[in-house]
mmCIF file of the N, C-alpha and C atoms, coordinates in Angstrom:
data_MODEL
# 
_entry.id   MODEL 
# 
loop_
_atom_site.group_PDB 
_atom_site.id 
_atom_site.type_symbol 
_atom_site.label_atom_id 
_atom_site.label_alt_id 
_atom_site.label_comp_id 
_atom_site.label_asym_id 
_atom_site.label_entity_id 
_atom_site.label_seq_id 
_atom_site.pdbx_PDB_ins_code 
_atom_site.Cartn_x 
_atom_site.Cartn_y 
_atom_site.Cartn_z 
_atom_site.occupancy 
_atom_site.B_iso_or_equiv 
_atom_site.pdbx_formal_charge 
_atom_site.auth_seq_id 
_atom_site.auth_comp_id 
_atom_site.auth_asym_id 
_atom_site.auth_atom_id 
_atom_site.pdbx_PDB_model_num 
ATOM 1   N N  . UNK A 1 1  ? 89.883  102.563 89.843  1.00 0.00 ? 1  UNK A N  1 
ATOM 2   C CA . UNK A 1 1  ? 90.247  103.386 90.619  1.00 0.00 ? 1  UNK A CA 1 
ATOM 3   C C  . UNK A 1 1  ? 89.755  104.668 90.963  1.00 0.00 ? 1  UNK A C  1 
ATOM 4   N N  . UNK A 1 2  ? 88.979  104.978 89.569  1.00 0.00 ? 2  UNK A N  1 
ATOM 5   C CA . UNK A 1 2  ? 88.652  106.446 89.679  1.00 0.00 ? 2  UNK A CA 1 
ATOM 6   C C  . UNK A 1 2  ? 87.712  107.009 90.604  1.00 0.00 ? 2  UNK A C  1 
ATOM 7   N N  . UNK A 1 3  ? 87.232  105.997 90.820  1.00 0.00 ? 3  UNK A N  1 
ATOM 8   C CA . UNK A 1 3  ? 86.106  106.443 92.385  1.00 0.00 ? 3  UNK A CA 1 
ATOM 9   C C  . UNK A 1 3  ? 86.574  106.185 93.459  1.00 0.00 ? 3  UNK A C  1 
ATOM 10  N N  . UNK A 1 4  ? 87.764  105.840 93.598  1.00 0.00 ? 4  UNK A N  1 
ATOM 11  C CA . UNK A 1 4  ? 88.145  105.641 95.019  1.00 0.00 ? 4  UNK A CA 1 
ATOM 12  C C  . UNK A 1 4  ? 89.580  106.633 95.221  1.00 0.00 ? 4  UNK A C  1 
ATOM 13  N N  . UNK A 1 5  ? 89.521  107.719 94.651  1.00 0.00 ? 5  UNK A N  1 
ATOM 14  C CA . UNK A 1 5  ? 90.820  109.005 94.378  1.00 0.00 ? 5  UNK A CA 1 
ATOM 15  C C  . UNK A 1 5  ? 91.176  109.177 95.896  1.00 0.00 ? 5  UNK A C  1 
ATOM 16  N N  . UNK A 1 6  ? 89.852  109.555 96.714  1.00 0.00 ? 6  UNK A N  1 
ATOM 17  C CA . UNK A 1 6  ? 90.369  109.975 97.794  1.00 0.00 ? 6  UNK A CA 1 
ATOM 18  C C  . UNK A 1 6  ? 91.086  108.880 98.836  1.00 0.00 ? 6  UNK A C  1 
ATOM 19  N N  . UNK A 1 7  ? 90.566  107.579 98.935  1.00 0.00 ? 7  UNK A N  1 
ATOM 20  C CA . UNK A 1 7  ? 90.966  106.529 99.832  1.00 0.00 ? 7  UNK A CA 1 
ATOM 21  C C  . UNK A 1 7  ? 92.471  106.488 98.803  1.00 0.00 ? 7  UNK A C  1 
ATOM 22  N N  . UNK A 1 8  ? 92.939  106.367 97.676  1.00 0.00 ? 8  UNK A N  1 
ATOM 23  C CA . UNK A 1 8  ? 93.990  106.466 97.290  1.00 0.00 ? 8  UNK A CA 1 
ATOM 24  C C  . UNK A 1 8  ? 94.926  107.340 98.055  1.00 0.00 ? 8  UNK A C  1 
ATOM 25  N N  . UNK A 1 9  ? 94.727  108.840 97.742  1.00 0.00 ? 9  UNK A N  1 
ATOM 26  C CA . UNK A 1 9  ? 95.472  109.867 98.522  1.00 0.00 ? 9  UNK A CA 1 
ATOM 27  C C  . UNK A 1 9  ? 95.736  109.685 99.941  1.00 0.00 ? 9  UNK A C  1 
ATOM 28  N N  . UNK A 1 10 ? 94.387  109.145 100.551 1.00 0.00 ? 10 UNK A N  1 
ATOM 29  C CA . UNK A 1 10 ? 94.761  109.193 102.144 1.00 0.00 ? 10 UNK A CA 1 
ATOM 30  C C  . UNK A 1 10 ? 95.713  108.257 102.330 1.00 0.00 ? 10 UNK A C  1 
ATOM 31  N N  . UNK A 1 11 ? 96.065  106.920 101.785 1.00 0.00 ? 11 UNK A N  1 
ATOM 32  C CA . UNK A 1 11 ? 96.677  105.953 101.647 1.00 0.00 ? 11 UNK A CA 1 
ATOM 33  C C  . UNK A 1 11 ? 98.224  106.756 101.590 1.00 0.00 ? 11 UNK A C  1 
ATOM 34  N N  . UNK A 1 12 ? 98.242  107.500 100.482 1.00 0.00 ? 12 UNK A N  1 
ATOM 35  C CA . UNK A 1 12 ? 99.353  108.052 100.185 1.00 0.00 ? 12 UNK A CA 1 
ATOM 36  C C  . UNK A 1 12 ? 100.128 108.906 101.010 1.00 0.00 ? 12 UNK A C  1 
ATOM 37  N N  . UNK A 1 13 ? 99.715  109.601 101.499 1.00 0.00 ? 13 UNK A N  1 
ATOM 38  C CA . UNK A 1 13 ? 99.637  110.474 102.839 1.00 0.00 ? 13 UNK A CA 1 
ATOM 39  C C  . UNK A 1 13 ? 100.161 109.735 103.722 1.00 0.00 ? 13 UNK A C  1 
ATOM 40  N N  . UNK A 1 14 ? 99.571  108.638 104.032 1.00 0.00 ? 14 UNK A N  1 
ATOM 41  C CA . UNK A 1 14 ? 99.929  107.878 105.445 1.00 0.00 ? 14 UNK A CA 1 
ATOM 42  C C  . UNK A 1 14 ? 101.301 107.112 105.299 1.00 0.00 ? 14 UNK A C  1 
ATOM 43  N N  . UNK A 1 15 ? 101.448 106.893 104.000 1.00 0.00 ? 15 UNK A N  1 
ATOM 44  C CA . UNK A 1 15 ? 102.694 106.297 103.461 1.00 0.00 ? 15 UNK A CA 1 
ATOM 45  C C  . UNK A 1 15 ? 104.049 107.292 103.348 1.00 0.00 ? 15 UNK A C  1 
ATOM 46  N N  . UNK A 1 16 ? 103.536 108.396 103.011 1.00 0.00 ? 16 UNK A N  1 
ATOM 47  C CA . UNK A 1 16 ? 104.737 109.623 103.305 1.00 0.00 ? 16 UNK A CA 1 
ATOM 48  C C  . UNK A 1 16 ? 104.800 110.098 104.662 1.00 0.00 ? 16 UNK A C  1 
ATOM 49  N N  . UNK A 1 17 ? 103.560 110.144 105.337 1.00 0.00 ? 17 UNK A N  1 
ATOM 50  C CA . UNK A 1 17 ? 103.733 110.460 106.891 1.00 0.00 ? 17 UNK A CA 1 
ATOM 51  C C  . UNK A 1 17 ? 103.390 111.862 106.819 1.00 0.00 ? 17 UNK A C  1 
ATOM 52  N N  . UNK A 1 18 ? 102.492 112.420 106.094 1.00 0.00 ? 18 UNK A N  1 
ATOM 53  C CA . UNK A 1 18 ? 102.062 113.939 105.827 1.00 0.00 ? 18 UNK A CA 1 
ATOM 54  C C  . UNK A 1 18 ? 100.666 113.972 106.034 1.00 0.00 ? 18 UNK A C  1 
ATOM 55  N N  . UNK A 1 19 ? 99.904  112.735 106.641 1.00 0.00 ? 19 UNK A N  1 
ATOM 56  C CA . UNK A 1 19 ? 98.467  112.654 106.989 1.00 0.00 ? 19 UNK A CA 1 
ATOM 57  C C  . UNK A 1 19 ? 98.361  113.457 108.253 1.00 0.00 ? 19 UNK A C  1 
ATOM 58  N N  . UNK A 1 20 ? 97.094  114.460 107.773 1.00 0.00 ? 20 UNK A N  1 
ATOM 59  C CA . UNK A 1 20 ? 96.720  115.724 108.885 1.00 0.00 ? 20 UNK A CA 1 
ATOM 60  C C  . UNK A 1 20 ? 97.961  116.914 109.199 1.00 0.00 ? 20 UNK A C  1 
ATOM 61  N N  . UNK A 1 21 ? 98.628  116.600 108.090 1.00 0.00 ? 21 UNK A N  1 
ATOM 62  C CA . UNK A 1 21 ? 99.840  117.866 107.776 1.00 0.00 ? 21 UNK A CA 1 
ATOM 63  C C  . UNK A 1 21 ? 99.288  119.605 107.750 1.00 0.00 ? 21 UNK A C  1 
ATOM 64  N N  . UNK A 1 22 ? 98.183  119.475 107.452 1.00 0.00 ? 22 UNK A N  1 
ATOM 65  C CA . UNK A 1 22 ? 98.091  120.624 107.038 1.00 0.00 ? 22 UNK A CA 1 
ATOM 66  C C  . UNK A 1 22 ? 96.920  121.450 108.216 1.00 0.00 ? 22 UNK A C  1 
ATOM 67  N N  . UNK A 1 23 ? 96.519  120.514 109.232 1.00 0.00 ? 23 UNK A N  1 
ATOM 68  C CA . UNK A 1 23 ? 95.655  121.018 110.242 1.00 0.00 ? 23 UNK A CA 1 
ATOM 69  C C  . UNK A 1 23 ? 94.348  121.508 109.789 1.00 0.00 ? 23 UNK A C  1 
ATOM 70  N N  . UNK A 1 24 ? 93.958  122.191 110.399 1.00 0.00 ? 24 UNK A N  1 
ATOM 71  C CA . UNK A 1 24 ? 92.376  122.485 110.511 1.00 0.00 ? 24 UNK A CA 1 
ATOM 72  C C  . UNK A 1 24 ? 92.322  123.387 109.452 1.00 0.00 ? 24 UNK A C  1 
ATOM 73  N N  . UNK A 1 25 ? 91.735  122.653 108.311 1.00 0.00 ? 25 UNK A N  1 
ATOM 74  C CA . UNK A 1 25 ? 91.238  124.286 106.525 1.00 0.00 ? 25 UNK A CA 1 
ATOM 75  C C  . UNK A 1 25 ? 90.769  124.834 106.912 1.00 0.00 ? 25 UNK A C  1 
ATOM 76  N N  . UNK A 1 26 ? 91.007  125.822 107.136 1.00 0.00 ? 26 UNK A N  1 
ATOM 77  C CA . UNK A 1 26 ? 90.107  127.363 107.427 1.00 0.00 ? 26 UNK A CA 1 
ATOM 78  C C  . UNK A 1 26 ? 90.538  127.853 106.402 1.00 0.00 ? 26 UNK A C  1 
ATOM 79  N N  . UNK A 1 27 ? 89.601  128.757 105.894 1.00 0.00 ? 27 UNK A N  1 
ATOM 80  C CA . UNK A 1 27 ? 89.534  129.718 104.269 1.00 0.00 ? 27 UNK A CA 1 
ATOM 81  C C  . UNK A 1 27 ? 90.779  130.539 104.453 1.00 0.00 ? 27 UNK A C  1 
ATOM 82  N N  . UNK A 1 28 ? 90.949  131.160 105.463 1.00 0.00 ? 28 UNK A N  1 
ATOM 83  C CA . UNK A 1 28 ? 92.520  131.825 105.339 1.00 0.00 ? 28 UNK A CA 1 
ATOM 84  C C  . UNK A 1 28 ? 93.233  130.699 105.089 1.00 0.00 ? 28 UNK A C  1 
ATOM 85  N N  . UNK A 1 29 ? 93.526  130.141 105.785 1.00 0.00 ? 29 UNK A N  1 
ATOM 86  C CA . UNK A 1 29 ? 94.967  128.874 105.740 1.00 0.00 ? 29 UNK A CA 1 
ATOM 87  C C  . UNK A 1 29 ? 94.995  128.014 104.482 1.00 0.00 ? 29 UNK A C  1 
ATOM 88  N N  . UNK A 1 30 ? 93.844  128.042 103.651 1.00 0.00 ? 30 UNK A N  1 
ATOM 89  C CA . UNK A 1 30 ? 93.688  127.827 102.217 1.00 0.00 ? 30 UNK A CA 1 
ATOM 90  C C  . UNK A 1 30 ? 94.264  128.869 101.336 1.00 0.00 ? 30 UNK A C  1 
ATOM 91  N N  . UNK A 1 31 ? 94.080  129.796 101.462 1.00 0.00 ? 31 UNK A N  1 
ATOM 92  C CA . UNK A 1 31 ? 94.244  131.371 100.452 1.00 0.00 ? 31 UNK A CA 1 
ATOM 93  C C  . UNK A 1 31 ? 95.637  131.304 101.230 1.00 0.00 ? 31 UNK A C  1 
ATOM 94  N N  . UNK A 1 32 ? 95.959  131.331 101.769 1.00 0.00 ? 32 UNK A N  1 
ATOM 95  C CA . UNK A 1 32 ? 97.618  131.737 102.322 1.00 0.00 ? 32 UNK A CA 1 
ATOM 96  C C  . UNK A 1 32 ? 98.435  130.608 101.456 1.00 0.00 ? 32 UNK A C  1 
ATOM 97  N N  . UNK A 1 33 ? 97.996  129.384 101.989 1.00 0.00 ? 33 UNK A N  1 
ATOM 98  C CA . UNK A 1 33 ? 99.021  128.162 101.283 1.00 0.00 ? 33 UNK A CA 1 
ATOM 99  C C  . UNK A 1 33 ? 98.856  128.425 99.670  1.00 0.00 ? 33 UNK A C  1 
ATOM 100 N N  . UNK A 1 34 ? 97.604  128.615 99.086  1.00 0.00 ? 34 UNK A N  1 
ATOM 101 C CA . UNK A 1 34 ? 97.004  128.967 97.579  1.00 0.00 ? 34 UNK A CA 1 
ATOM 102 C C  . UNK A 1 34 ? 98.447  129.840 97.259  1.00 0.00 ? 34 UNK A C  1 
ATOM 103 N N  . UNK A 1 35 ? 98.575  131.080 97.649  1.00 0.00 ? 35 UNK A N  1 
ATOM 104 C CA . UNK A 1 35 ? 99.447  132.147 97.350  1.00 0.00 ? 35 UNK A CA 1 
ATOM 105 C C  . UNK A 1 35 ? 100.915 131.979 97.570  1.00 0.00 ? 35 UNK A C  1 
ATOM 106 N N  . UNK A 1 36 ? 101.445 130.519 98.513  1.00 0.00 ? 36 UNK A N  1 
ATOM 107 C CA . UNK A 1 36 ? 102.502 130.049 98.435  1.00 0.00 ? 36 UNK A CA 1 
ATOM 108 C C  . UNK A 1 36 ? 103.133 129.420 97.117  1.00 0.00 ? 36 UNK A C  1 
ATOM 109 N N  . UNK A 1 37 ? 102.364 128.660 96.728  1.00 0.00 ? 37 UNK A N  1 
ATOM 110 C CA . UNK A 1 37 ? 102.619 127.635 95.751  1.00 0.00 ? 37 UNK A CA 1 
ATOM 111 C C  . UNK A 1 37 ? 103.408 126.654 96.118  1.00 0.00 ? 37 UNK A C  1 
ATOM 112 N N  . UNK A 1 38 ? 103.478 125.918 95.258  1.00 0.00 ? 38 UNK A N  1 
ATOM 113 C CA . UNK A 1 38 ? 104.331 124.758 95.275  1.00 0.00 ? 38 UNK A CA 1 
ATOM 114 C C  . UNK A 1 38 ? 103.718 123.289 95.825  1.00 0.00 ? 38 UNK A C  1 
ATOM 115 N N  . UNK A 1 39 ? 104.145 122.725 96.797  1.00 0.00 ? 39 UNK A N  1 
ATOM 116 C CA . UNK A 1 39 ? 103.686 121.619 97.731  1.00 0.00 ? 39 UNK A CA 1 
ATOM 117 C C  . UNK A 1 39 ? 102.577 122.124 98.680  1.00 0.00 ? 39 UNK A C  1 
ATOM 118 N N  . UNK A 1 40 ? 102.637 123.506 99.040  1.00 0.00 ? 40 UNK A N  1 
ATOM 119 C CA . UNK A 1 40 ? 101.741 124.082 100.083 1.00 0.00 ? 40 UNK A CA 1 
ATOM 120 C C  . UNK A 1 40 ? 100.696 124.324 99.298  1.00 0.00 ? 40 UNK A C  1 
ATOM 121 N N  . UNK A 1 41 ? 100.636 124.653 98.019  1.00 0.00 ? 41 UNK A N  1 
ATOM 122 C CA . UNK A 1 41 ? 99.298  124.872 97.095  1.00 0.00 ? 41 UNK A CA 1 
ATOM 123 C C  . UNK A 1 41 ? 98.605  123.593 96.715  1.00 0.00 ? 41 UNK A C  1 
ATOM 124 N N  . UNK A 1 42 ? 99.586  122.593 96.599  1.00 0.00 ? 42 UNK A N  1 
ATOM 125 C CA . UNK A 1 42 ? 98.699  121.013 96.042  1.00 0.00 ? 42 UNK A CA 1 
ATOM 126 C C  . UNK A 1 42 ? 97.932  120.909 97.316  1.00 0.00 ? 42 UNK A C  1 
ATOM 127 N N  . UNK A 1 43 ? 98.397  120.905 98.638  1.00 0.00 ? 43 UNK A N  1 
ATOM 128 C CA . UNK A 1 43 ? 97.626  120.717 99.914  1.00 0.00 ? 43 UNK A CA 1 
ATOM 129 C C  . UNK A 1 43 ? 96.842  121.790 100.438 1.00 0.00 ? 43 UNK A C  1 
ATOM 130 N N  . UNK A 1 44 ? 97.012  122.554 100.218 1.00 0.00 ? 44 UNK A N  1 
ATOM 131 C CA . UNK A 1 44 ? 95.530  123.550 99.878  1.00 0.00 ? 44 UNK A CA 1 
ATOM 132 C C  . UNK A 1 44 ? 94.537  123.379 99.172  1.00 0.00 ? 44 UNK A C  1 
ATOM 133 N N  . UNK A 1 45 ? 94.668  122.783 97.901  1.00 0.00 ? 45 UNK A N  1 
ATOM 134 C CA . UNK A 1 45 ? 93.670  122.758 96.540  1.00 0.00 ? 45 UNK A CA 1 
ATOM 135 C C  . UNK A 1 45 ? 93.131  121.021 97.292  1.00 0.00 ? 45 UNK A C  1 
ATOM 136 N N  . UNK A 1 46 ? 93.814  120.408 97.962  1.00 0.00 ? 46 UNK A N  1 
ATOM 137 C CA . UNK A 1 46 ? 93.379  118.563 98.199  1.00 0.00 ? 46 UNK A CA 1 
ATOM 138 C C  . UNK A 1 46 ? 92.609  119.236 99.310  1.00 0.00 ? 46 UNK A C  1 
ATOM 139 N N  . UNK A 1 47 ? 92.711  119.872 100.489 1.00 0.00 ? 47 UNK A N  1 
ATOM 140 C CA . UNK A 1 47 ? 91.894  120.389 101.684 1.00 0.00 ? 47 UNK A CA 1 
ATOM 141 C C  . UNK A 1 47 ? 90.744  121.377 101.471 1.00 0.00 ? 47 UNK A C  1 
ATOM 142 N N  . UNK A 1 48 ? 91.028  122.085 100.111 1.00 0.00 ? 48 UNK A N  1 
ATOM 143 C CA . UNK A 1 48 ? 89.466  122.764 99.696  1.00 0.00 ? 48 UNK A CA 1 
ATOM 144 C C  . UNK A 1 48 ? 88.304  121.651 99.104  1.00 0.00 ? 48 UNK A C  1 
ATOM 145 N N  . UNK A 1 49 ? 88.869  120.769 98.280  1.00 0.00 ? 49 UNK A N  1 
ATOM 146 C CA . UNK A 1 49 ? 88.447  119.853 97.901  1.00 0.00 ? 49 UNK A CA 1 
ATOM 147 C C  . UNK A 1 49 ? 87.705  118.676 98.927  1.00 0.00 ? 49 UNK A C  1 
ATOM 148 N N  . UNK A 1 50 ? 88.519  118.373 99.717  1.00 0.00 ? 50 UNK A N  1 
ATOM 149 C CA . UNK A 1 50 ? 87.959  117.424 100.989 1.00 0.00 ? 50 UNK A CA 1 
ATOM 150 C C  . UNK A 1 50 ? 86.840  118.550 101.454 1.00 0.00 ? 50 UNK A C  1 
ATOM 151 N N  . UNK A 1 51 ? 86.867  119.797 101.784 1.00 0.00 ? 51 UNK A N  1 
ATOM 152 C CA . UNK A 1 51 ? 86.123  120.382 102.531 1.00 0.00 ? 51 UNK A CA 1 
ATOM 153 C C  . UNK A 1 51 ? 84.489  120.506 101.777 1.00 0.00 ? 51 UNK A C  1 
ATOM 154 N N  . UNK A 1 52 ? 84.500  120.605 100.512 1.00 0.00 ? 52 UNK A N  1 
ATOM 155 C CA . UNK A 1 52 ? 83.761  120.921 99.289  1.00 0.00 ? 52 UNK A CA 1 
ATOM 156 C C  . UNK A 1 52 ? 83.078  119.519 99.648  1.00 0.00 ? 52 UNK A C  1 
ATOM 157 N N  . UNK A 1 53 ? 83.839  118.552 99.482  1.00 0.00 ? 53 UNK A N  1 
ATOM 158 C CA . UNK A 1 53 ? 82.961  117.303 99.801  1.00 0.00 ? 53 UNK A CA 1 
ATOM 159 C C  . UNK A 1 53 ? 82.475  116.906 100.705 1.00 0.00 ? 53 UNK A C  1 
ATOM 160 N N  . UNK A 1 54 ? 82.808  117.165 101.501 1.00 0.00 ? 54 UNK A N  1 
ATOM 161 C CA . UNK A 1 54 ? 82.108  117.162 103.183 1.00 0.00 ? 54 UNK A CA 1 
ATOM 162 C C  . UNK A 1 54 ? 80.899  117.967 103.271 1.00 0.00 ? 54 UNK A C  1 
ATOM 163 N N  . UNK A 1 55 ? 81.058  119.418 102.827 1.00 0.00 ? 55 UNK A N  1 
ATOM 164 C CA . UNK A 1 55 ? 79.993  119.963 102.918 1.00 0.00 ? 55 UNK A CA 1 
ATOM 165 C C  . UNK A 1 55 ? 78.581  119.189 102.074 1.00 0.00 ? 55 UNK A C  1 
ATOM 166 N N  . UNK A 1 56 ? 78.805  118.685 100.570 1.00 0.00 ? 56 UNK A N  1 
ATOM 167 C CA . UNK A 1 56 ? 78.031  117.992 99.766  1.00 0.00 ? 56 UNK A CA 1 
ATOM 168 C C  . UNK A 1 56 ? 77.586  116.888 100.883 1.00 0.00 ? 56 UNK A C  1 
ATOM 169 N N  . UNK A 1 57 ? 78.060  115.985 101.392 1.00 0.00 ? 57 UNK A N  1 
ATOM 170 C CA . UNK A 1 57 ? 78.128  115.044 102.040 1.00 0.00 ? 57 UNK A CA 1 
ATOM 171 C C  . UNK A 1 57 ? 76.824  115.482 102.802 1.00 0.00 ? 57 UNK A C  1 
ATOM 172 N N  . UNK A 1 58 ? 77.311  116.127 103.813 1.00 0.00 ? 58 UNK A N  1 
ATOM 173 C CA . UNK A 1 58 ? 76.418  116.853 105.279 1.00 0.00 ? 58 UNK A CA 1 
ATOM 174 C C  . UNK A 1 58 ? 74.978  117.890 104.785 1.00 0.00 ? 58 UNK A C  1 
ATOM 175 N N  . UNK A 1 59 ? 75.156  118.048 103.473 1.00 0.00 ? 59 UNK A N  1 
ATOM 176 C CA . UNK A 1 59 ? 73.843  118.564 102.838 1.00 0.00 ? 59 UNK A CA 1 
ATOM 177 C C  . UNK A 1 59 ? 73.199  117.645 102.496 1.00 0.00 ? 59 UNK A C  1 
ATOM 178 N N  . UNK A 1 60 ? 73.253  116.587 101.704 1.00 0.00 ? 60 UNK A N  1 
ATOM 179 C CA . UNK A 1 60 ? 72.691  115.815 101.392 1.00 0.00 ? 60 UNK A CA 1 
ATOM 180 C C  . UNK A 1 60 ? 72.008  114.612 101.920 1.00 0.00 ? 60 UNK A C  1 
ATOM 181 N N  . UNK A 1 61 ? 72.812  114.766 103.268 1.00 0.00 ? 61 UNK A N  1 
ATOM 182 C CA . UNK A 1 61 ? 72.366  113.782 104.369 1.00 0.00 ? 61 UNK A CA 1 
ATOM 183 C C  . UNK A 1 61 ? 71.596  114.518 105.450 1.00 0.00 ? 61 UNK A C  1 
ATOM 184 N N  . UNK A 1 62 ? 71.182  115.878 105.263 1.00 0.00 ? 62 UNK A N  1 
ATOM 185 C CA . UNK A 1 62 ? 70.108  116.822 106.009 1.00 0.00 ? 62 UNK A CA 1 
ATOM 186 C C  . UNK A 1 62 ? 71.467  116.833 107.661 1.00 0.00 ? 62 UNK A C  1 
ATOM 187 N N  . UNK A 1 63 ? 72.613  116.652 107.492 1.00 0.00 ? 63 UNK A N  1 
ATOM 188 C CA . UNK A 1 63 ? 73.328  116.555 108.772 1.00 0.00 ? 63 UNK A CA 1 
ATOM 189 C C  . UNK A 1 63 ? 73.596  115.539 109.480 1.00 0.00 ? 63 UNK A C  1 
ATOM 190 N N  . UNK A 1 64 ? 72.901  114.257 109.374 1.00 0.00 ? 64 UNK A N  1 
ATOM 191 C CA . UNK A 1 64 ? 72.669  113.241 109.833 1.00 0.00 ? 64 UNK A CA 1 
ATOM 192 C C  . UNK A 1 64 ? 74.337  112.665 109.244 1.00 0.00 ? 64 UNK A C  1 
ATOM 193 N N  . UNK A 1 65 ? 74.670  111.361 110.555 1.00 0.00 ? 65 UNK A N  1 
ATOM 194 C CA . UNK A 1 65 ? 75.739  110.833 109.844 1.00 0.00 ? 65 UNK A CA 1 
ATOM 195 C C  . UNK A 1 65 ? 75.457  109.718 108.793 1.00 0.00 ? 65 UNK A C  1 
ATOM 196 N N  . UNK A 1 66 ? 76.324  109.050 107.980 1.00 0.00 ? 66 UNK A N  1 
ATOM 197 C CA . UNK A 1 66 ? 76.292  108.367 106.979 1.00 0.00 ? 66 UNK A CA 1 
ATOM 198 C C  . UNK A 1 66 ? 75.800  107.175 107.370 1.00 0.00 ? 66 UNK A C  1 
ATOM 199 N N  . UNK A 1 67 ? 75.042  106.226 106.690 1.00 0.00 ? 67 UNK A N  1 
ATOM 200 C CA . UNK A 1 67 ? 75.074  104.708 106.930 1.00 0.00 ? 67 UNK A CA 1 
ATOM 201 C C  . UNK A 1 67 ? 76.038  103.892 107.527 1.00 0.00 ? 67 UNK A C  1 
ATOM 202 N N  . UNK A 1 68 ? 75.826  103.329 108.471 1.00 0.00 ? 68 UNK A N  1 
ATOM 203 C CA . UNK A 1 68 ? 76.851  102.388 109.197 1.00 0.00 ? 68 UNK A CA 1 
ATOM 204 C C  . UNK A 1 68 ? 77.247  103.116 110.300 1.00 0.00 ? 68 UNK A C  1 
ATOM 205 N N  . UNK A 1 69 ? 77.490  104.703 110.675 1.00 0.00 ? 69 UNK A N  1 
ATOM 206 C CA . UNK A 1 69 ? 77.994  105.467 111.710 1.00 0.00 ? 69 UNK A CA 1 
ATOM 207 C C  . UNK A 1 69 ? 77.125  104.713 112.885 1.00 0.00 ? 69 UNK A C  1 
ATOM 208 N N  . UNK A 1 70 ? 77.985  104.601 113.602 1.00 0.00 ? 70 UNK A N  1 
ATOM 209 C CA . UNK A 1 70 ? 77.063  104.311 115.288 1.00 0.00 ? 70 UNK A CA 1 
ATOM 210 C C  . UNK A 1 70 ? 76.365  105.493 115.834 1.00 0.00 ? 70 UNK A C  1 
ATOM 211 N N  . UNK A 1 71 ? 75.340  105.139 116.316 1.00 0.00 ? 71 UNK A N  1 
ATOM 212 C CA . UNK A 1 71 ? 74.430  106.260 116.392 1.00 0.00 ? 71 UNK A CA 1 
ATOM 213 C C  . UNK A 1 71 ? 74.531  106.594 117.912 1.00 0.00 ? 71 UNK A C  1 
ATOM 214 N N  . UNK A 1 72 ? 74.067  107.741 118.533 1.00 0.00 ? 72 UNK A N  1 
ATOM 215 C CA . UNK A 1 72 ? 74.343  108.460 120.138 1.00 0.00 ? 72 UNK A CA 1 
ATOM 216 C C  . UNK A 1 72 ? 73.497  107.500 120.791 1.00 0.00 ? 72 UNK A C  1 
ATOM 217 N N  . UNK A 1 73 ? 73.672  106.937 121.782 1.00 0.00 ? 73 UNK A N  1 
ATOM 218 C CA . UNK A 1 73 ? 73.149  106.091 123.047 1.00 0.00 ? 73 UNK A CA 1 
ATOM 219 C C  . UNK A 1 73 ? 72.471  104.730 122.331 1.00 0.00 ? 73 UNK A C  1 
ATOM 220 N N  . UNK A 1 74 ? 72.808  104.352 121.275 1.00 0.00 ? 74 UNK A N  1 
ATOM 221 C CA . UNK A 1 74 ? 72.221  102.628 121.003 1.00 0.00 ? 74 UNK A CA 1 
ATOM 222 C C  . UNK A 1 74 ? 72.981  101.788 121.390 1.00 0.00 ? 74 UNK A C  1 
ATOM 223 N N  . UNK A 1 75 ? 72.673  100.904 121.656 1.00 0.00 ? 75 UNK A N  1 
ATOM 224 C CA . UNK A 1 75 ? 73.149  99.699  122.377 1.00 0.00 ? 75 UNK A CA 1 
ATOM 225 C C  . UNK A 1 75 ? 74.102  98.895  121.312 1.00 0.00 ? 75 UNK A C  1 
ATOM 226 N N  . UNK A 1 76 ? 74.944  98.123  121.720 1.00 0.00 ? 76 UNK A N  1 
ATOM 227 C CA . UNK A 1 76 ? 76.174  97.641  120.754 1.00 0.00 ? 76 UNK A CA 1 
ATOM 228 C C  . UNK A 1 76 ? 75.162  96.326  120.250 1.00 0.00 ? 76 UNK A C  1 
ATOM 229 N N  . UNK A 1 77 ? 75.305  95.885  119.346 1.00 0.00 ? 77 UNK A N  1 
ATOM 230 C CA . UNK A 1 77 ? 74.669  94.687  118.718 1.00 0.00 ? 77 UNK A CA 1 
ATOM 231 C C  . UNK A 1 77 ? 75.465  93.716  119.469 1.00 0.00 ? 77 UNK A C  1 
ATOM 232 N N  . UNK A 1 78 ? 74.867  92.457  119.287 1.00 0.00 ? 78 UNK A N  1 
ATOM 233 C CA . UNK A 1 78 ? 75.173  90.894  119.540 1.00 0.00 ? 78 UNK A CA 1 
ATOM 234 C C  . UNK A 1 78 ? 76.401  90.561  118.835 1.00 0.00 ? 78 UNK A C  1 
ATOM 235 N N  . UNK A 1 79 ? 77.114  90.078  119.438 1.00 0.00 ? 79 UNK A N  1 
ATOM 236 C CA . UNK A 1 79 ? 78.525  89.444  118.700 1.00 0.00 ? 79 UNK A CA 1 
ATOM 237 C C  . UNK A 1 79 ? 78.104  88.034  118.000 1.00 0.00 ? 79 UNK A C  1 
ATOM 238 N N  . UNK A 1 80 ? 76.895  87.604  118.548 1.00 0.00 ? 80 UNK A N  1 
ATOM 239 C CA . UNK A 1 80 ? 76.890  86.534  117.732 1.00 0.00 ? 80 UNK A CA 1 
ATOM 240 C C  . UNK A 1 80 ? 76.708  84.763  119.093 1.00 0.00 ? 80 UNK A C  1 
ATOM 241 N N  . UNK A 1 81 ? 76.954  85.383  120.194 1.00 0.00 ? 81 UNK A N  1 
ATOM 242 C CA . UNK A 1 81 ? 76.904  84.625  121.103 1.00 0.00 ? 81 UNK A CA 1 
ATOM 243 C C  . UNK A 1 81 ? 75.425  83.811  121.315 1.00 0.00 ? 81 UNK A C  1 
ATOM 244 N N  . UNK A 1 82 ? 75.326  83.014  122.055 1.00 0.00 ? 82 UNK A N  1 
ATOM 245 C CA . UNK A 1 82 ? 74.162  81.955  122.618 1.00 0.00 ? 82 UNK A CA 1 
ATOM 246 C C  . UNK A 1 82 ? 73.375  82.795  123.231 1.00 0.00 ? 82 UNK A C  1 
ATOM 247 N N  . UNK A 1 83 ? 71.734  82.977  122.464 1.00 0.00 ? 83 UNK A N  1 
ATOM 248 C CA . UNK A 1 83 ? 70.672  83.269  122.969 1.00 0.00 ? 83 UNK A CA 1 
ATOM 249 C C  . UNK A 1 83 ? 70.355  82.754  124.426 1.00 0.00 ? 83 UNK A C  1 
ATOM 250 N N  . UNK A 1 84 ? 69.937  83.519  125.237 1.00 0.00 ? 84 UNK A N  1 
ATOM 251 C CA . UNK A 1 84 ? 68.948  83.417  126.425 1.00 0.00 ? 84 UNK A CA 1 
ATOM 252 C C  . UNK A 1 84 ? 67.775  82.781  126.274 1.00 0.00 ? 84 UNK A C  1 
ATOM 253 N N  . UNK A 1 85 ? 67.118  81.796  126.611 1.00 0.00 ? 85 UNK A N  1 
ATOM 254 C CA . UNK A 1 85 ? 65.784  81.180  126.676 1.00 0.00 ? 85 UNK A CA 1 
ATOM 255 C C  . UNK A 1 85 ? 65.028  81.863  127.759 1.00 0.00 ? 85 UNK A C  1 
# 
């Protein structure tokens, strides 16, 4: 479970109803929330960690989407129906 902490945290936030509560995590918002302390600080640190992970992922893929993401302008794959001859 150590490798899937983001999924566990997301599931916990969905269950509590706080998913997306922090809004767009700007540097100013994160700094202000860290100063407040308490729950706001926890949310800010989480948002900061997510931004860091996203930045690393974007850098490692060269700005491309991850494997399995739908490409723009691509045709949908066949759903396994009969082939026309």
